[in-house]
N, C-alpha and C positions, 0 to 999 in steps of 0.2 A: 504494498499496501504504499501511494506518496505521504509523503510526510509534510506535508500546509491539511493534509487530508485527514490524517490521522489527530494534526494540533488541533483544527477545527470542531473533527469529531467527541473529543476528547474535550472538550468545553474550555480546548484551554488558552484559547487566541479566539475575540467577541467576533473575525471573520474571516473563513479561507484568506484573499487577499491578502490580508494581516501578517498570518501565521509563510503566506509567503515571501513578503516584503523579510522578515526578520530571520524566517533560512537562507533567500536568497543573497544581502549583508553579513554571509555569513557568521550570524550569532546563535549559531546552533550547534551543539556538536552530539555526537552518539559514538556511542558506546556497544561495541560488539565484540564481544570473543576477548576483550581482556586489549581489545584496540580501541582506541578515542582516535575517529577525525572527526574534524572540523566539513559540519555542509553545507554547500556553497548555490545545490540549485535545489528545488522543490519536489520536484519529484523525482528526488530518491525517494528509495525506499526503507522502509523500515519494517522489524521483522516481531515477533515474541519474543518477549525478552532481551530484548535491545535498548542499551537507556540511554534518557536526553537527558541535556544539559542546559539550559538557556538561562535570560534573563526578560524576569516577568513582572511589571512594577516595581524595580530597581528592587532588587530578591531576587538571588540564584532561587532559582529553581533546577531541582533534578529530581526524574522519575526512569519508573520500569515500566515496558510496555509490557501490560497478560494480556487484552483482547484487544484486535483492530476494530469490530465494530462494524456495522454495518449500518446506520443512516446516528442524525444529529439528535441525538434523545434530549430528556431531561436533563436533567441536575447529577440524577441517580444513578442513572444508566451512565453515564460519560466516567464519573472514578472510581467503575469497577473496573474498564480501560484500563489504568497506571494507577502502580502502586508511588508513594509520594517515596524517594529516598532523600536522607540529610545531606544536608551541606555544610563548605568549610567556608563558611562567609556569613 
């Protein structure tokens, strides 16, 4: 699944275009199999088990993808798509 779509479905960003802009600016890091890379395109794919780190509302957010989801549902449904991780900062 595209990273911008997942961020929007998980309700971490209000619009998909805002999520795409943040990813396109290189402000999202992906951790997969112990390797961390900076995402540069909204079309980059994410999988269950991947970790994402990004700044949101002036705070560093770290999440692990638990499910991909099939729609942008209500907040309670969106929270099941990820697990919030501890951040150093």
